[in-house]
C-alpha positions in Angstrom: 55.9 137.6 131.3 59.6 138.4 131.5 59.0 141.0 134.2 57.3 138.4 136.3 60.0 135.8 135.6 57.6 133.6 133.6 57.9 132.0 130.2 55.7 130.2 127.8 56.5 126.5 127.3 53.5 125.4 125.2 50.7 127.0 123.3 48.0 124.6 122.3 45.6 125.8 119.6 42.5 123.6 119.1 41.5 124.5 115.5 37.8 123.8 114.8 35.8 125.2 111.9 32.6 127.1 112.6 30.3 124.5 111.2 31.6 121.9 113.8 31.4 124.5 116.6 27.8 125.2 115.6 26.8 121.5 115.6 28.5 120.9 118.9 26.7 123.8 120.5 23.3 123.6 118.8 23.1 119.8 119.4 24.2 120.0 123.0 21.9 118.3 125.5 22.9 118.1 129.2 21.5 116.0 132.0 20.9 118.3 134.9 21.0 115.4 137.3 24.3 113.8 136.5 25.9 116.4 134.2 26.4 114.0 131.3 26.5 115.8 128.0 25.0 114.4 124.7 24.9 115.8 121.2 22.0 115.2 118.9 24.3 115.4 115.9 27.1 113.1 117.1 25.5 110.7 119.6 23.1 107.9 118.8 19.5 108.8 119.3 19.0 105.6 121.4 21.9 106.6 123.7 20.2 109.9 124.5 16.7 108.5 124.8 17.9 105.6 127.0 20.0 107.7 129.4 19.7 106.3 132.9 18.3 109.6 134.4 14.8 110.5 133.5 14.2 112.5 130.3 12.9 115.4 132.3 16.5 116.1 133.3 17.7 116.5 129.7 18.0 120.2 128.9 19.4 122.6 126.4 21.1 125.9 127.4 19.1 129.0 126.5 22.1 130.6 124.9 22.8 127.6 122.6 21.3 129.4 119.6 22.8 130.3 116.2 22.9 134.1 116.8 24.9 133.7 120.0 27.2 131.2 118.4 28.0 133.4 115.5 28.6 136.4 117.8 30.9 134.5 120.1 32.8 132.8 117.2 33.3 136.0 115.3 34.5 137.7 118.5 36.8 134.8 119.3 38.4 135.0 115.8 38.7 138.8 115.9 40.5 138.8 119.2 42.4 135.5 118.9 43.6 135.7 115.3 46.3 138.4 116.0 47.6 136.4 118.9 47.7 133.2 116.9 49.5 135.0 114.1 52.1 136.3 116.5 52.8 133.0 118.2 52.2 130.5 115.3 55.8 130.7 114.1 57.2 129.7 117.5 58.4 126.1 118.1 56.2 125.9 121.2 53.0 126.6 119.2 51.0 123.5 118.5 47.9 123.4 116.3 45.6 120.5 117.1 42.6 119.3 115.1 39.9 120.2 117.5 37.3 118.5 115.4 38.7 115.0 116.3 37.2 112.8 119.0 38.0 113.9 122.6 40.3 110.9 123.2 42.3 111.7 120.0 42.7 115.3 121.1 43.7 114.2 124.7 46.3 111.8 123.2 47.8 114.5 121.0 48.0 116.9 124.0 49.6 114.3 126.1 52.1 113.6 123.3 53.0 117.3 123.0 53.3 117.7 126.8 55.0 114.3 127.1 52.8 113.4 130.1 
């Protein structure tokens, strides 16, 4: 970075445990027509069933399965952990609870960035 005259101002780490990641991915249902995403574990069943687009557009990704999730998560931890360890003591490193609601996460990021 120094060679390219660049610096790091913020590192945002969204920390989420594997169980939450699994539920988010295994429960993901996407409308192919409008791209709205639902989750069978976190959204009300009525909200999913009463979506304005027809049910035929509600789909799951083929790679949203436990085996793929475990492989991806383990790989992420293996490759990311050393980087997190290196930067975590810096004052520009910010750990955010990624298991929170999207709006709470967005608010925290805006607070950190002072947007």
